[in-house]
MIVEXMI-198516 format. One record per residue (C-alpha): x, y, z. Coordinates in Angstrom, 1 decimal, decimal comma. Layout:
       X       Y       Z
       X       Y       Z
...
***
This chain:
       X       Y       Z
     1,1    -3,0     5,0
    -0,1    -0,4     7,5
     0,7     3,2     6,9
     2,8     3,6    10,1
     4,7     0,4     9,5
     5,6     1,8     6,0
     7,0     4,9     7,7
     8,9     2,9    10,3
    10,6     0,8     7,7
    11,8     4,0     5,9
    13,0     5,5     9,3
    15,1     2,3     9,8
    17,4     3,6     7,0
    18,3     6,7     9,1
    21,0     4,6    10,8
    23,1     4,8     7,7
    23,5     8,6     8,2
    23,4     8,7    12,0
    26,3     6,3    12,3
    27,7     6,3    15,9
    25,0     8,8    16,9
    22,3     6,2    16,7
    22,9     5,2    20,3
    22,3     8,8    21,4
    18,9     8,8    19,7
    18,0     5,5    21,4
    18,9     6,9    24,8
    16,9    10,0    24,2
    13,8     8,0    23,3
    14,2     5,7    26,3
    14,6     8,7    28,6
    11,0     9,6    27,7
     9,5     6,4    28,9
     7,8     6,6    32,3
     7,5     3,9    35,0
     4,0     3,1    33,9
     5,3     2,0    30,5
     4,0     4,9    28,5
     6,0     7,6    26,9
     5,7    11,3    27,4
     6,1    14,4    25,3
     6,9    17,9    26,4
     4,9    17,4    29,7
     5,8    14,6    32,1
     2,6    12,5    31,9
     2,4     9,4    29,7
     0,3     9,8    26,6
    -0,8     7,3    24,0
     0,0     9,8    21,3
     3,7    10,0    22,3
     3,8     6,3    23,1
     3,2     5,7    19,4
     6,3     7,7    18,6
     8,3     6,0    21,3
     7,5     2,6    20,0
     8,0     3,6    16,3
    11,3     5,3    17,0
    12,7     2,3    19,0
    11,5    -0,1    16,3
    13,2     2,1    13,6
    16,4     2,1    15,6
    16,1    -1,7    15,9
    16,5    -1,2    19,7
    14,8    -3,5    22,2
    11,8    -2,2    24,0
     9,9    -3,6    27,0
     6,7    -5,0    25,4
     5,3    -6,1    28,8
     5,6    -2,7    30,4
     4,1    -1,0    27,4
     1,3    -3,6    27,2
     0,4    -2,9    30,8
     0,1     0,8    30,0
    -1,9     0,2    26,8
    -4,3    -2,3    28,5
    -5,6     0,4    30,9
    -7,5     2,0    28,0
    -9,6    -1,1    27,4
   -11,6    -0,9    24,1
   -11,0     2,9    23,9
   -14,6     3,9    24,6
   -13,5     6,8    26,7
   -10,9     8,2    24,2
   -11,1    10,9    21,7
   -10,6    10,1    18,0
    -6,9    10,8    17,9
    -6,1     8,7    21,0
    -8,4     5,9    19,9
    -6,4     5,7    16,7
    -3,2     5,8    18,7
    -4,5     2,9    20,8
    -5,0     0,8    17,6
    -1,5     1,5    16,6
    -0,1     0,4    19,9
    -1,9    -2,9    19,7
    -0,7    -3,4    16,2
     2,9    -2,8    17,3
     2,5    -5,2    20,3
     1,1    -7,8    17,9
    -0,7    -9,7    20,6
    -2,8   -12,4    18,8
    -5,2   -12,6    21,8
    -6,2    -9,0    21,2
    -7,0    -9,6    17,6
    -9,4   -12,3    18,6
   -10,9   -10,3    21,4
   -14,2    -8,4    21,7
   -12,2    -5,3    22,5
   -11,0    -5,2    18,9
   -14,6    -5,5    17,6
   -15,7    -2,7    19,9
   -12,8    -0,5    18,7
   -14,1    -0,9    15,2
   -17,5     0,2    16,3
   -16,0     3,3    18,1
   -14,1     4,2    14,9
   -17,3     4,1    12,8
   -18,8     6,8    15,0
   -16,2     9,2    13,6
   -17,1     8,6    10,0
   -18,4    11,8     8,6
   -21,5    12,2     6,4
   -19,4    12,2     3,2
   -17,7     8,9     4,1
   -14,5    10,5     5,5
   -13,4    10,8     9,1
   -13,6    13,7    11,4
   -12,4    14,1    15,1
   -15,9    15,3    16,0
   -18,7    12,7    15,8
   -21,6    13,3    13,4
   -19,6    15,8    11,3
   -21,0    16,3     7,8
   -17,5    16,4     6,2
   -14,2    14,7     6,8
   -10,7    16,1     7,2
    -7,5    15,1     5,6
    -5,9    14,3     9,0
    -9,0    12,4    10,1
    -9,0    10,3     6,9
    -5,3     9,5     7,4
    -5,8     8,4    11,0
    -9,0     6,6    10,3
    -7,6     4,4     7,5
    -4,5     3,8     9,5
    -6,6     2,6    12,4
    -8,4     0,1    10,3
    -5,2    -1,2     8,9
    -3,8    -1,5    12,4
    -6,8    -3,6    13,4
    -6,5    -5,8    10,3
   -10,0    -4,8     9,3
   -11,1    -3,8     5,7
   -12,5    -0,3     5,6
   -16,1    -0,2     4,8
   -17,0     2,1     1,9
   -13,4     3,0     0,9
   -14,5     4,8    -2,3
   -16,6     7,2    -0,2
   -13,4     8,1     1,8
   -11,6     8,7    -1,5
   -14,4    10,9    -2,8
   -14,5    12,9     0,4
   -10,9    13,9    -0,3
   -11,8    15,5    -3,6
   -13,6    18,3    -1,8
   -10,3    19,2     0,0
    -8,5    19,9    -3,2
    -7,2    23,5    -3,5
    -6,5    25,7    -6,6
    -2,8    25,5    -6,0
    -2,7    21,8    -6,6
    -2,6    20,6    -3,0
    -5,2    19,7    -0,4
    -6,4    21,5     2,7
    -7,3    19,8     5,9
   -10,9    21,1     5,8
   -13,2    22,2     3,0
   -13,4    25,8     4,1
    -9,7    26,5     3,4
    -8,7    27,4    -0,1
    -4,9    27,0     0,1
    -3,1    23,7     0,3
    -0,9    22,8     3,2
     2,1    20,5     3,1
     1,1    18,1     5,8
    -2,6    17,7     4,8
    -1,5    17,2     1,2
     1,1    14,6     2,2
    -1,6    12,8     4,2
    -4,0    12,8     1,2
    -1,3    11,5    -1,2
    -0,5     8,7     1,2
    -4,2     7,9     1,7
    -4,9     7,8    -2,0
    -1,9     5,5    -2,6
    -3,1     3,1     0,0
    -6,6     3,2    -1,5
    -5,1     2,5    -4,9
    -6,4     5,8    -6,3
    -4,2     7,5    -8,9
    -2,7    10,9    -8,1
    -2,5    13,7   -10,7
     1,1    13,8   -12,2
     1,4    17,5   -11,3
     1,0    17,0    -7,6
     4,8    16,8    -6,9
     5,0    20,4    -8,2
     2,8    21,5    -5,2
     5,3    20,1    -2,8
     8,3    21,5    -4,6
     6,6    24,9    -4,4
     6,8    24,6    -0,6
    10,6    23,9    -0,7
    12,5    26,5     1,2
    15,6    28,0    -0,4
    17,7    27,1     2,6
    16,5    23,5     2,6
    13,5    21,8     4,1
     9,8    22,3     3,4
     7,4    24,9     4,8
     4,0    24,0     6,1
     2,4    26,5     3,6
     3,7    29,3     1,3
     3,5    32,1     3,9
     5,1    30,1     6,7
     8,1    32,0     8,1
    10,5    29,0     8,0
    10,6    25,3     7,1
     9,9    22,7     9,7
    10,8    19,1    10,3
     7,3    17,7    10,3
     6,5    19,3     6,9
     9,9    18,2     5,5
     9,5    14,5     6,6
     5,9    14,2     5,4
     6,7    16,0     2,1
     9,7    13,6     1,5
     7,5    10,7     2,3
     4,8    11,8    -0,1
     7,2    12,5    -2,9
     9,0     9,2    -2,4
     5,6     7,5    -2,6
     5,0     9,2    -5,9
     8,5     8,0    -7,1
     9,7    11,5    -7,5
    13,5    11,9    -7,8
    14,8    13,7    -4,7
    18,3    14,2    -6,1
    18,0    17,9    -6,8
    16,9    18,8    -3,3
    18,8    16,1    -1,4
    21,8    18,1    -0,2
    19,8    21,1     1,0
    17,3    18,9     2,8
    20,1    17,0     4,5
    21,7    20,3     5,6
    18,3    21,5     7,0
    17,8    18,3     9,0
    21,4    18,5    10,2
    20,8    22,1    11,4
    18,1    20,8    13,8
    20,2    18,0    15,3
    21,5    18,2    18,8
    24,1    16,2    20,6
    21,3    15,1    23,0
    20,3    12,6    20,4
    17,2    14,5    19,2
    15,9    17,0    16,6
    14,3    20,4    17,1
    11,0    20,9    15,2
    12,3    24,1    13,5
    14,9    26,8    13,9
    12,9    28,7    16,5
    12,0    25,6    18,6
    13,9    25,5    21,9
    12,4    22,2    23,2
    13,0    18,6    22,2
    10,5    15,7    22,0
    10,3    12,2    20,6
     7,7    13,1    18,0
    10,0    15,5    16,1
    12,8    13,1    16,7
    10,9    10,3    14,9
    10,2    12,7    12,0
    13,9    13,4    11,9
    14,5     9,7    11,5
    11,9     9,5     8,8
    13,4    12,4     6,8
    16,9    10,9     7,2
    15,6     7,5     6,0
    14,4     9,0     2,8
    17,5    11,1     2,3
    19,8     8,1     3,0
    18,6     6,5    -0,3
    20,4     9,3    -2,1
    23,6     9,4     0,0
***
């Protein structure tokens, strides 16, 4: 199963807690789709990055979406040769979501695999900058996800796993890059998910790292010195902990209160308490967090 599909399936469970508000979320997501078929974020132009969140949110809500319009938007990017690493990975996800068998038999798919290989780092990981000596946690997460999206086995998977060892930090987590000595919630969650999909065991004390990022008012902070918890860190931490089969019961109520504090009657979630804007990315992470929390409700 692809990494994103796994997250979407969890986000499907959010409807149990949203109840009648599910329709509001659907309308909010659809309001961010442009005439060209793509979805936009906080600026009006369509973007592959936000199109991923639009597709995933609608799929999680089990709402119909116009595959033909989205397919027309996605097709303009061809084999992704002109895209940066992040958007190339997003393109693979859109094709996986569209599920067009002709694409998976096409030369465009083969060329995308070649483009992805250019972002393999010297240590076997992935980095958004070509020819980098070392990979990043986020790069590895996107890279493996892209290969799974393209239904292509990753070459040298153990090298990717070994590259992540150099991102370990003394506090029991992982940094995004080797030069950083303190773990971050999101990069640690990315590595935990990566290792699980690579069938590499995770040290039993890793859940303690995430719990150390838990805020007394609910939710998870991006790092120990962060001024407040945020929705992205909360959703990814819950996903990582659930993947490690950690019992979320002790933190369930406070997490639920935190996510609820970010909800708006526009059918969306703020990213954190100081965030005045709304977008479909954070709204998807709201669905993911609620999906995990619904298991304990």
